[in-house]
N, C-alpha and C positions, 0 to 999 in steps of 0.2 A: 457463502460469504465467510469469511472470518473476522471476529473482532481483534482488532490489534492495538498496540501502542507504538508509535515512532520512537526509535531508539538511537538512529543516527543517520547519516548519509553516505552516498558515495560519489567520489569525483573518479570521472574517467574521461580524459581527455582524448583518447582514441575509442571511437565505437560505431556501430552500425550507423548508417546516415538517418534511419528513421529513428534514432534516440537522441539524434542532435537537439539540442534544446530542452530537452526532458529532464526533470529532476528524479534521480533513484535514491530512495529512502531505504534504512532497514526497519523493519517492521517486526515484532514479536505478539506472537498471540498472546491475548488477556483471557485470564477467566472472569466471571461476571463481578467477582470481588474486585477487578483491578489486577489481579497478580500476573507477573509475567509468567510466561510457559516458553518453553522451547518448541520445536526450532523457530527459526528465524526466515523470513523472506527479504528479497531485494524487489520493492515494488516501484513501479513507475506512478508518480504522483501526479494526477490530473486536476486536483481540487484545490492545490495551495495551502498545504498544511506543514507544520514543523515538528521539532524534537519535542516529544512529550506529549503530545496529541492523541487521543482515541480515532482510531478509522476503522471503516471496513475495507476489507481487501476481497478482490475476486480473483482466483486463480485458473490457470489452464486455460481453455478454448474461451471461456467468459473474458478473460482479459483482451483479449483481440478484438471483442465486440464494440468499443467505445469508439466514438469520430477521431480521437487523438490517437490511439494505438490499432486501429484497422490494418491489418497486413503487416505488423511488426512481427520481432521475434521477441515478444516478451511474455511471460507467464505469470505475473501478478502486477494487479494496479489498485491503487487506492482511490475508490470512488465515491467515498463520503466520508467527512468528518463527524464525530459522534459529539453532539452536546450533552446526552444526557443518557442514563441507562436505567429503566425502571423494571424491577423484577417483582413478580407476585400483584398482590392485590394492592 
């Protein structure tokens, strides 16, 4: 999993039929201090987040393991909204 922040969205009027109705968001990885890092990914949103929110993203074959993305042509999926981050004691 990758800790990231949603920085934008993608609008695609023509896409694979298994992506119809799916929200596509641009996510950049962040470090533990919340600093944006490179690179970015386009991820399918299955939890209902928005721009500016911190999220957990899965990539590769794990992205195709959710009920919403099974047998889809996706490589990155937002699987959780992060409410808080605590590091150390």
